[in-house]
N, C-alpha and C positions, 0 to 999 in steps of 0.2 A: 725395322728389326731392332734398332736401338731403343725405341720407346718402350716396348714390353720389357726389355731387359732392365731398363732404368726403373720401371715401375716395380719390378720384382725386387730389385736391389733396395729400393726405398722401403718396401714392405718388410724386407728382411731386417733392415736397420730399425724400423719401428718396433718389430717384435723383439729384437734384442734389447732395445731400450726399455720396453715394457717388462721384460723378464728382470732386468737389473733393478728397475724401480719397484717392482713387486717384491723382490727379495729384500730390498732396503726397508720397505714398509714392514714386512714380516719380521725382519731382524730387530725392529724396535722392541719386540716382545720376547725374543729368544736368541740363542747363540747360533752361529753358523753350523756348529756340529749337530744341532738338533733339527736343522731346517731340511725338509724333504723336498725332493724334486717335484713331486706331485702337488705339494702345497703351492709352489711357485707357478707352475703351469695352470693350476686351477684358478689362481688369482688373476692370471692374464687371460684365461679362456682359450687356451690352446692345448693340443694333445701332448702328452708327455714326450712322445717321439720328436715333436718339434723342438724341444729343448736342446737335443743333441745336434741340431743344425747350427747352434750358436756356442754351446759350451760342452766340454767333455764330461763335466761333472759339476756338482754343487760347489766343490772346492775350487774348480776352474772359474766358476762365476765369482767366488769370493776373491780370487786373485785379481780378476778384472775390476772389482770394486776398489781394491787397494790401489790399482793404477789410476782409476778415476779420482780417488781421494788425494793422492800425493804427487802424481806426475806433474800436474800443473804448477806445483810449488817450486819446482826446480828453477825455472827462469826468474821467479819472483825473489829467490834467494839472492841473486845477483843485485836486484834493486835494493834489497835491505842492506847489502853489504857495500853499496856504492860509496864513493868518496864525496858525494854531494851532501852539503850541510854540515853543521857542527855535530859534536858528540851527542847532544841531547836530541837533535833532529834525527840522527840515525837510530837511536834507541826508540824514539817515538814511531819512526817508520817501520821498524821491525815489529813492534807491538801492534800497530795498525794492520800490517800484513797478516798477522796471525788472526786477529779479530775478524778481518774481512773474509778470510778463507773459511773460518768457522761459520760465519753468517751465510756464506754462499753454499756450503756443503755440510750442514749440521748433521744430517743422517749419516753421510759418509764418515765424518769425523767421529761420531759416536761408535760406528762400526770399527774404526781403527783402534779406538781406545779399548773397546771390549775384546777385540780379537788379537791385540798385540801379544797377549800372554794366553790366548785361548787354546782350544783343543785341536784345531785344524792346522796341521804342520805346514802345509803348502802356503797357507795364508800368513802364518807367523813368519815364515821365511821370506815371503814377499815384503812384508812390513819391515822386517829386519834389513833386507837388501836396500829398500828405499831410504831408510834412516842412515844406513852406512854410506850411501851416495851423498846425502845431505852433509854428513860429517866430513867426507873427503872434499866436497866442494868448498865448505867453510874453511877447512885446513889449508887448501890450495890458496884461497884468498888471503888468509892470514900470513902465509909464507911469503907472499909478494910484498907485504908491508915492510918497509925498511926497519921499522922498530922491532921486527921479529928477529933481527940478527942475533945469533947466539942460541936461538931455540932449536931444540932437536925436533926431528919429525914426530917422534912419540909424544913430545910435549904439545906440539901444535895440534895433533889429533886429539889429545886429552882436552885441550882448551875448546876445540871445535865441538867435541862431544858434550861439554858442559853447556854450550850455547844451544845445541840441538835439543838436549834433554829439557832445558829451560823453556824452549819454544813449545815443546810437547806439553809440558806441565801448564803453560799459559793457555794453550788451546783447551785443555781439560777444564780449566777454571772458567773460561768463556762459555763452554758448553754447559757447565753446571750452574752458572750465574742465574739464568732465568728461572730454573726450577727451584732454586734455593730461596727465592724471593716470594713472599706472600703476594697474592693478587691485589696489590694496593695501587696499581696503576703504572703507567709507563715511566713516570718520574722516578719512582723507586727503583725500577729495573735499570734505568739510565745511570742512577747513582751507583748501583752495584757494579755495573760494567766499568764505570770510571774508576772504581776502587780496584777492580781486577787489573785494569790497565796500569794504574799507578803502582801496584805491587809488582807487576811484571817488569816495569821500567826500573824499579829499585833493585830488583834481583839481577837484571842484566848489568846494572851499574856496579853492583857488588862483585860480579864476576870480573868485570873490567878492572876494578881496583885490585883484585887479586892478581891479574895479569900485570898490572903496573909494577908490582913488587916481586914477581916470581923469580927474577934473576938477581935480586938484591942479596940473596944468601949464597954461601959458597956452593958451587955445583959439585958433581960427583968427584971430579979430580982435585977439588980444593980450589978451583978457579972460581972467580965471581964475575958477573957481568952487570952492566947497568940495567936498571929496571926497564922492562918493556912497557911501552905505553899501552893503554887499553886498546880495544880492537882498532881504534885509531883511524888513520887515513884510508884503510881498506876494510874496516869492519864496522860493527854496530856502534861502537863509541868508546872514547876514552873516559876515564873517571874525571868528572868535572865538578 
């Protein structure tokens, strides 16, 4: 009895995977708002009614794609923010994390970039919620760093948001790099990627320098604090 059930479950998973992959392929040429359910099922070779065994709507499929694109990044954030290595190693690790994720999920990440401000509300909200989770996770890590003493919760969230925004911007640059280079061979593409990585590291370093001096000026009540080090022992890196 368990064998037929297992076979049906495996077939269901294959069909779901095929629907997601077909949607990603179609979304290379159009937005989610213009994607039709019948387009997706026709590409997979299943009846439109089969779609509803897996997703409530095309919007629901889009939300699933958001999860695939971003959920796996959450445990990696901890790796990027670990205390292992010096400042430059932590910055390099963060940039490598972003580049690797883009390399593994290029179609997913192009979808995220396009739909982050797109016309499908449920997908915009799913992306927003994922990015908010990233921001909170980074802020929590920053708060545990002793050099964050004196920082308000709002300021920690603001700093975390700067890092998250920069990571997104870096992902966009890695996505665009191959397309922006003439077909002159892999050597030129590699040099372009190295340039993107270098610029990303410099920008992360610049944010860290800003953190270094954030508490140097008088605060709201006229008090002043010592400068907070860059993301430091719990973060991407100090200014070095």
